[in-house]
MARZADREN-251699 format. One line per field, with one value per residue: residue number from 1; residue in one letter; x, y, z of N, C-alpha, C in turn. Coordinates in steps of 0.2 Angstrom, whole numbers, plus 2048, in hexadecimal, padded with zeros to 3 digits. Example, Ala and Ser with C-alpha at 12.3 -4.5 7.8 and 13.67 -1.06 7.14 Angstrom:
<rs>
nr c(1, 2) $
rest c(a, s) $
nx c(842, 840) $
ny c(7E4, 7F5) $
nz c(827, 823) $
cax c(83E, 844) $
cay c(7EA, 7FB) $
caz c(827, 824) $
cx c(842, 840) $
cy c(7F0, 800) $
cz c(827, 827) $
</rs>
This chain:
<rs>
nr c(1, 2, 3, 4, 5, 6, 7, 8, 9, 10, 11, 12, 13, 14, 15, 16, 17, 18, 19, 20, 21, 22, 23, 24, 25, 26, 27, 28, 29, 30, 31, 32, 33, 34, 35, 36, 37, 38, 39, 40, 41, 42, 43, 44, 45, 46, 47, 48, 49, 50, 51, 52, 53, 54, 55, 56, 57, 58, 59, 60, 61, 62, 63, 64, 65, 66, 67, 68, 69, 70, 71, 72, 73, 74, 75, 76, 77, 78, 79, 80, 81, 82, 83, 84, 85) $
rest c(m, s, d, q, q, i, a, l, n, q, k, n, a, w, l, e, l, f, q, a, v, t, d, k, s, f, e, l, s, i, e, y, v, c, k, l, h, s, i, a, a, k, e, e, a, l, e, w, c, v, f, r, k, g, k, v, y, i, s, g, t, d, y, e, p, p, e, h, t, r, l, e, s, i, f, q, a, m, i, a, e, v, e, k, y) $
nx c(AD5, ACA, AC8, AC2, AC5, AD3, AD4, ACD, AD7, AE2, ADC, ADB, AE8, AED, AE5, AEA, AF7, AF5, AEF, AFA, B03, AFB, AF9, B06, B0E, B15, B22, B30, B35, B3A, B32, B26, B22, B20, B15, B0B, B0C, B06, AF9, AF5, AF7, AF0, AE9, AEE, AFC, B09, B12, B14, B1B, B29, B37, B36, B3A, B3F, B43, B3A, B30, B2B, B1E, B1E, B28, B39, B40, B48, B45, B4F, B5A, B53, B5B, B61, B58, B55, B61, B60, B54, B58, B63, B5B, B53, B5E, B62, B57, B56, B60, B5B) $
ny c(2C5, 2BA, 2A8, 2A4, 2AE, 2AD, 2A0, 2A3, 2AC, 2A3, 29B, 2A3, 2A7, 29A, 299, 2A3, 29E, 292, 298, 29F, 295, 28E, 297, 299, 2A3, 2A2, 2A5, 2A1, 2AB, 2B8, 2C3, 2BD, 2B4, 2BE, 2C4, 2B9, 2B8, 2C4, 2C2, 2B6, 2BA, 2C5, 2D3, 2CD, 2CB, 2D5, 2DB, 2DB, 2D3, 2D2, 2CA, 2C3, 2CC, 2C9, 2BE, 2AE, 2A2, 291, 289, 27B, 273, 270, 275, 283, 290, 297, 2A5, 2B6, 2BE, 2B6, 2B2, 2B7, 2B3, 2A6, 2A3, 2A7, 29E, 292, 295, 295, 288, 281, 285, 27E, 273) $
nz c(8C7, 8BE, 8BE, 8B3, 8A9, 8A9, 8A3, 896, 891, 88F, 886, 87B, 879, 874, 869, 861, 85F, 858, 84D, 847, 844, 83B, 831, 82D, 833, 83F, 849, 852, 85E, 869, 868, 863, 86D, 877, 872, 873, 881, 885, 881, 888, 896, 898, 8A0, 8AC, 8AE, 8B6, 8AD, 89C, 88E, 892, 89A, 8AA, 8B9, 8C5, 8D2, 8D3, 8DB, 8DC, 8E4, 8EE, 8E8, 8E6, 8DC, 8D4, 8CA, 8BC, 8BF, 8BC, 8B5, 8AB, 8A2, 895, 88E, 88F, 888, 87B, 879, 878, 86D, 863, 864, 860, 853, 84D, 847) $
cax c(AD3, AC7, ACB, ABF, AC9, ADA, AD3, ACC, ADD, AE6, AD9, ADC, AEF, AEE, AE2, AEF, AFD, AF3, AEE, B00, B05, AF7, AFB, B0E, B11, B18, B2A, B33, B38, B38, B2C, B20, B21, B1D, B0E, B07, B0B, B01, AF2, AF4, AF8, AEC, AE6, AF0, B03, B0B, B15, B13, B21, B2F, B38, B35, B40, B41, B43, B34, B30, B25, B1D, B1D, B2D, B40, B42, B49, B46, B55, B5A, B50, B61, B63, B52, B56, B66, B5E, B50, B5C, B66, B56, B52, B64, B62, B51, B58, B65, B57) $
cay c(2C2, 2B4, 2A2, 2A4, 2B3, 2A9, 29B, 2A6, 2AF, 29E, 298, 2A8, 2A6, 294, 29A, 2A7, 29A, 28E, 29B, 2A1, 28F, 28C, 29C, 299, 2A9, 2A1, 2A5, 2A0, 2B1, 2BC, 2C7, 2B9, 2B2, 2C4, 2C4, 2B4, 2BA, 2CA, 2BF, 2B2, 2BE, 2CB, 2D5, 2C9, 2CC, 2DC, 2DE, 2D7, 2D3, 2D3, 2C5, 2C5, 2D0, 2C7, 2B6, 2AB, 29B, 28C, 286, 273, 270, 273, 278, 28A, 293, 29B, 2AC, 2BA, 2C1, 2B1, 2B0, 2B9, 2AF, 29F, 2A3, 2A8, 297, 28E, 296, 293, 280, 27F, 287, 279, 26E) $
caz c(8C0, 8BF, 8BB, 8AC, 8A5, 8A7, 89E, 890, 88F, 88D, 880, 876, 877, 870, 862, 85D, 85D, 853, 847, 845, 842, 835, 82B, 82C, 835, 845, 84A, 859, 860, 86F, 866, 863, 874, 87B, 86F, 876, 888, 885, 881, 88E, 89C, 897, 8A7, 8B2, 8B0, 8B7, 8A7, 896, 889, 896, 89E, 8B1, 8BB, 8CB, 8D4, 8D4, 8DE, 8DB, 8EA, 8EE, 8E5, 8E8, 8D5, 8D3, 8C3, 8BB, 8C0, 8B7, 8B1, 8A6, 89E, 88E, 88B, 88F, 883, 875, 878, 876, 866, 860, 864, 85B, 84C, 84A, 844) $
cx c(AD0, ACA, AC8, AC3, AD0, AD9, AD1, AD3, AE1, AE3, ADB, AE4, AF0, AEB, AE7, AF5, AFB, AF2, AF5, B04, B02, AF9, B02, B11, B15, B1F, B2C, B37, B36, B32, B25, B1D, B1D, B16, B09, B06, B06, AFA, AF1, AF4, AF4, AE8, AE8, AF7, B04, B0E, B14, B1A, B28, B30, B37, B3B, B42, B41, B3C, B35, B2A, B24, B1C, B23, B34, B43, B43, B4A, B4C, B54, B57, B55, B63, B5E, B53, B5B, B64, B59, B53, B60, B61, B54, B58, B64, B5D, B53, B5D, B61, B53) $
cy c(2BB, 2AE, 2A1, 2A8, 2B0, 2A4, 29D, 2A9, 2A9, 29B, 29D, 2A8, 2A0, 295, 29E, 2A3, 295, 291, 29D, 29B, 28D, 291, 29D, 29F, 2A8, 2A2, 2A5, 2A6, 2B4, 2C0, 2C3, 2B7, 2B8, 2C5, 2BF, 2B6, 2BF, 2C7, 2BB, 2B5, 2C4, 2CD, 2D1, 2CB, 2D3, 2DF, 2D9, 2D8, 2D4, 2CC, 2C7, 2C8, 2CF, 2C0, 2B4, 2A4, 297, 288, 27E, 270, 274, 276, 280, 28C, 297, 2A2, 2B1, 2BD, 2BD, 2B0, 2B1, 2B4, 2A8, 29E, 2A3, 2A1, 292, 28F, 294, 28B, 27E, 280, 282, 274, 270) $
cz c(8C2, 8BC, 8B4, 8A7, 8A4, 8A2, 897, 88D, 88C, 886, 87A, 874, 873, 869, 85E, 85B, 858, 84C, 843, 841, 83B, 82F, 82A, 82E, 83C, 844, 851, 85B, 866, 86E, 866, 869, 878, 878, 873, 87E, 889, 885, 887, 895, 89C, 89E, 8AD, 8B3, 8B1, 8B1, 8A2, 892, 88C, 899, 8A6, 8B4, 8C2, 8CC, 8D5, 8D7, 8DC, 8E1, 8E9, 8EA, 8E7, 8E1, 8D6, 8CC, 8C2, 8BD, 8BB, 8B2, 8AB, 8A1, 897, 88B, 88B, 889, 87C, 874, 876, 86F, 861, 85F, 860, 854, 849, 846, 83F) $
</rs>
């Protein structure tokens, strides 16, 4: 995948998000995040609309992302926290 296509996918995902906010259809949900991911990662990701299924590393840092088995519960906790406000 070219850098140009990656940039276009990112642009299209942002446009989708801005449109959803503008027309008041935005909702913070796994389903909507999956929709954005399917646009941003078009032709790039191995799978769309799923949390990753394995361990990942970020080179150049000691930071370790959470285990893949915890991602959905972390996301749900984030939504619950946001909904308090």
